[in-house]
C-alpha positions as CSV (number, residue, x, y, z in Angstrom):
1,M,0.1,0.0,0.0
2,R,1.3,3.4,-1.0
3,Q,2.2,5.8,1.9
4,G,1.5,9.5,2.2
5,W,-1.2,11.7,1.0
6,I,-2.1,14.7,-1.2
7,K,-3.7,18.1,-0.5
8,L,-7.1,18.9,-2.0
9,H,-8.5,22.5,-1.5
10,R,-12.1,23.3,-1.2
11,D,-11.5,25.7,-4.3
12,I,-11.6,22.5,-6.4
13,I,-15.4,22.6,-6.4
14,D,-15.2,25.8,-8.6
15,W,-13.0,24.1,-11.0
16,E,-14.5,24.1,-14.5
17,W,-14.2,20.3,-14.9
18,Y,-15.5,19.5,-11.4
19,D,-18.8,18.6,-12.7
20,E,-17.4,16.0,-15.1
21,P,-17.0,12.8,-12.9
22,R,-14.8,11.2,-15.5
23,V,-12.4,14.2,-16.0
24,F,-12.2,14.8,-12.2
25,R,-11.3,11.1,-11.6
26,V,-8.5,11.1,-14.3
27,F,-7.2,14.4,-13.1
28,L,-7.1,13.3,-9.4
29,H,-5.4,10.2,-10.5
30,C,-2.7,12.1,-12.2
31,I,-2.2,14.1,-9.0
32,L,-1.9,10.9,-7.1
33,K,0.4,9.2,-9.5
34,A,2.8,12.2,-9.9
35,N,6.3,12.2,-8.4
36,H,6.5,14.4,-5.1
37,K,10.1,14.9,-6.1
38,D,12.5,14.5,-8.9
39,N,13.1,10.8,-9.7
40,N,15.2,8.5,-12.0
41,W,13.2,6.0,-14.2
42,R,15.3,3.6,-16.5
43,G,18.0,6.1,-16.9
44,E,15.6,9.1,-17.6
45,M,14.9,11.9,-15.0
46,I,11.2,12.3,-14.2
47,K,10.6,15.7,-12.7
48,K,8.5,16.5,-9.7
49,G,4.7,16.6,-10.6
50,S,5.4,14.1,-13.6
51,F,4.8,10.3,-14.0
52,V,5.3,7.7,-16.7
53,T,2.3,5.8,-18.0
54,S,0.3,4.9,-21.3
55,L,-3.2,5.2,-22.3
56,Q,-3.8,1.6,-21.8
57,H,-2.3,1.8,-18.3
58,L,-4.6,4.7,-17.4
59,A,-7.7,3.0,-18.9
60,D,-7.0,0.0,-16.6
61,Q,-6.4,2.0,-13.4
62,T,-9.4,4.2,-13.9
63,H,-11.7,1.5,-15.3
64,L,-12.4,3.5,-18.4
65,S,-11.8,2.8,-22.2
66,V,-8.9,4.1,-24.0
67,Q,-11.0,6.2,-26.1
68,N,-12.4,7.9,-22.9
69,I,-8.9,8.4,-21.6
70,R,-7.8,10.1,-24.9
71,T,-10.8,12.4,-24.8
72,I,-10.3,13.3,-21.2
73,L,-6.7,13.9,-21.5
74,N,-7.3,16.3,-24.5
75,K,-9.8,18.2,-22.4
76,L,-7.2,18.7,-19.4
77,K,-4.6,19.8,-22.2
78,S,-7.1,22.4,-23.5
79,T,-7.2,24.1,-20.4
80,K,-3.6,23.7,-19.4
81,E,-4.0,21.3,-16.5
82,I,-1.4,18.9,-17.9
83,V,1.3,18.5,-20.5
84,I,1.8,15.2,-22.3
85,K,5.0,14.1,-23.9
86,S,4.7,10.9,-25.9
87,T,7.5,8.7,-27.2
88,N,7.6,5.3,-29.0
89,K,8.1,3.8,-25.5
90,N,5.9,5.6,-23.2
91,T,4.0,8.6,-22.1
92,I,5.0,11.3,-19.6
93,I,2.2,13.3,-18.1
94,T,3.1,16.5,-16.1
95,V,0.5,18.4,-13.8
96,C,1.2,21.9,-14.9
97,K,0.5,23.4,-11.3
98,Y,1.6,20.4,-9.1
99,S,3.7,22.6,-6.9
100,T,0.8,24.8,-6.4
101,Y,-1.5,22.1,-5.4
102,Q,1.1,20.2,-3.3
103,E,3.2,22.7,-1.3
104,D,6.3,21.5,0.6
105,S,5.8,20.4,4.3
106,D,8.2,23.1,5.5
107,N,6.1,25.9,3.9
108,S,2.9,24.1,5.4
109,N,4.5,24.2,8.8
110,K,5.3,28.0,8.5
111,Q,1.8,28.7,7.4
112,L,0.5,26.7,10.4
113,T,2.7,28.7,12.7
114,N,1.7,32.0,11.4
115,H,-1.9,30.8,11.6
116,Q,-1.5,30.0,15.3
117,Q,0.2,33.3,16.0
118,T,-2.7,35.4,14.4
119,T,-5.6,33.4,15.3
120,N,-7.3,36.1,17.7
121,K,-6.8,38.7,14.8
122,Q,-8.4,36.4,12.5
123,L,-11.4,35.5,14.7
124,T,-12.1,39.4,15.0
125,T,-12.0,39.8,11.3
126,N,-13.5,36.3,10.3
127,K,-16.7,37.5,9.0
128,N,-15.3,40.2,6.7
129,G,-12.5,37.8,5.6
130,K,-15.0,35.2,4.6
131,N,-17.0,37.8,2.6
132,V,-13.9,39.0,0.7
133,K,-12.9,35.3,0.0
134,N,-16.4,34.5,-1.4
135,D,-16.3,37.5,-3.5
136,K,-13.0,36.6,-5.0
137,K,-14.1,33.1,-5.5
138,K,-17.2,34.3,-7.4
139,D,-15.0,36.5,-9.5
140,I,-12.8,33.5,-10.3
141,T,-15.6,31.3,-11.3
142,R,-16.9,34.1,-13.7
143,T,-13.7,34.7,-15.4
144,N,-12.7,31.0,-15.7
145,F,-15.2,30.3,-18.3
146,I,-13.7,29.2,-21.6
147,K,-16.0,28.9,-24.6
148,P,-16.1,25.5,-26.2
149,T,-14.8,24.6,-29.5
150,K,-17.1,22.9,-32.0
151,Q,-15.1,19.7,-31.6
152,E,-15.5,19.8,-27.8
153,L,-19.1,20.2,-28.2
154,A,-19.3,17.2,-30.7
155,D,-17.4,15.0,-28.4
156,Y,-19.4,15.9,-25.3
157,C,-22.7,15.2,-27.2
158,K,-21.4,11.9,-28.4
159,E,-20.4,11.0,-24.9
160,K,-23.7,12.0,-23.4
161,G,-25.9,10.8,-26.3
162,Y,-27.2,14.3,-27.0
163,T,-29.0,15.2,-30.2
164,V,-28.2,18.8,-30.1
165,N,-27.8,20.9,-33.3
166,I,-24.1,22.1,-32.6
167,D,-24.2,24.9,-35.3
168,K,-27.5,26.3,-33.9
169,Y,-26.2,26.1,-30.3
170,L,-22.8,27.9,-31.3
171,N,-24.6,30.6,-33.3
172,H,-27.0,31.3,-30.5
173,Y,-24.4,31.8,-27.8
174,E,-21.8,33.5,-30.1
175,S,-24.5,36.1,-31.0
176,N,-25.5,36.7,-27.4
177,G,-21.9,36.8,-25.9
178,W,-22.2,33.5,-24.3
179,K,-24.9,34.6,-21.9
180,V,-27.6,32.7,-20.2
181,G,-30.4,35.1,-19.5
182,K,-28.7,38.4,-18.3
183,N,-25.6,36.5,-16.8
184,K,-22.4,35.3,-18.2
185,M,-22.4,31.6,-18.8
186,V,-20.7,29.6,-16.0
187,S,-20.8,26.1,-17.4
188,W,-21.5,25.2,-21.1
189,R,-22.0,21.6,-20.3
190,H,-24.9,22.4,-18.0
191,S,-26.2,24.9,-20.8
192,L,-25.9,22.1,-23.4
193,A,-27.7,19.6,-21.1
194,N,-30.6,22.1,-20.9
195,W,-30.6,22.8,-24.6
196,N,-30.7,19.1,-25.5
197,I,-33.9,18.6,-23.1
198,N,-35.5,21.5,-25.0
199,E,-34.8,20.1,-28.5
200,V,-35.9,16.6,-27.8
201,Q,-39.2,17.6,-26.1
202,P,-41.9,16.7,-28.6
203,K,-43.6,19.7,-30.2
204,T,-47.4,19.0,-30.2
205,K,-49.8,21.1,-32.0
206,A,-53.1,21.6,-30.3
207,V,-56.0,20.2,-32.1
208,T,-59.9,20.5,-31.8
209,P,-62.2,17.4,-32.2
210,S,-64.4,18.0,-35.3
211,A,-66.7,15.0,-34.4
212,Y,-67.5,12.3,-32.0
213,I,-68.2,8.9,-33.7
214,Y,-70.8,6.5,-32.1
215,K,-72.0,3.0,-33.2
216,C,-75.1,1.2,-32.8
217,P,-74.4,-2.0,-30.9
218,N,-77.3,-3.8,-32.8
219,C,-76.6,-2.9,-36.4
220,S,-73.1,-1.4,-36.1
221,K,-74.2,1.6,-37.9
222,S,-72.0,4.9,-37.3
223,Y,-73.1,8.3,-36.3
224,R,-71.3,11.5,-36.0
225,F,-72.1,14.1,-33.3
226,K,-70.7,17.4,-32.5
227,E,-70.7,16.8,-28.7
228,K,-69.9,13.9,-26.5
229,R,-73.0,12.7,-24.5
230,D,-75.4,9.6,-24.2
231,Y,-77.3,8.9,-27.3
232,H,-80.3,6.4,-27.5
233,H,-81.6,5.0,-30.8
234,R,-84.3,2.4,-31.7
235,C,-83.1,-0.2,-34.1
236,T,-85.5,-2.4,-35.9
237,E,-85.0,-4.5,-39.1
238,N,-81.5,-3.0,-39.3
239,K,-83.0,0.5,-39.4
240,C,-81.5,2.7,-36.5
241,Q,-83.5,5.8,-35.6
242,E,-82.7,8.4,-33.0
243,I,-85.0,8.7,-30.1
244,P,-86.1,12.3,-29.6
245,R,-85.1,13.7,-26.3
246,G,-88.7,14.0,-24.9
247,D,-89.6,10.5,-26.0
248,G,-87.9,8.6,-22.9
249,L,-84.7,6.8,-23.2
250,T,-85.8,3.3,-24.3
251,G,-83.9,1.7,-27.1
252,Y,-80.2,1.1,-27.7
253,L,-77.5,3.2,-26.0
254,L,-75.0,4.1,-28.9
255,E,-71.5,3.1,-28.1
256,F,-68.9,5.8,-28.4
257,D,-66.3,4.7,-30.9
258,K,-63.7,7.5,-31.5
259,I,-63.0,11.0,-32.1
260,T,-62.1,12.6,-35.4
261,L,-59.7,15.6,-35.6
262,D,-59.7,18.6,-37.8
263,N,-56.7,17.1,-39.7
264,D,-58.3,13.6,-40.1
265,K,-59.3,12.7,-43.7
């Protein structure tokens, strides 16, 4: 069993790929696999934050397909989360901000000491400090949006099984400055999911019945009426005659058969 641990800041929930479980899993796997210090591997120096792997090896370790791994790595490359160097022997993946994510223990101890020394001051200004941090976090979330390419949209639709008209989607948001309502878009994946829901919903046209069809249970003759109610008919020698409303309700009660619509022939 491997020893040690990694640091994971709460800000990760504001990361643009956080809502993509597979992308998040692979990226976290990369951080776990990366060297915490420079290390030699078969005569080659593998720097801190890097590790040696292959597409198949990553697929086996994360229980994803090779195609999924390839797509996910391309996404992480597009937002500069990782750098990939491939040779005919192996693939070296480098986590770009590894040192930022995983600070040295000495630095952590210094931060802890400073934190202990200023606890009282922080308690006094805690509320204001939280507000400032939250404001900064919101600003970061707004400015981190990167509009997708047509290929990214196509790959995501294929992965999710969406039937979105990608050109229509791009034209719409390019024309309105990538806004949802009055606000700047935060996640195009969420937007695409909603767009797909709206596109697949059946567009039904309201129709008005033009007639109600009834049949005589004795002779099977059909009748058309403009309203739906009980109709009683006398039927003798295969001749069916409607009973006037004031003549009692003896005779055959016609059976409702179907409704015809305005567009029925």
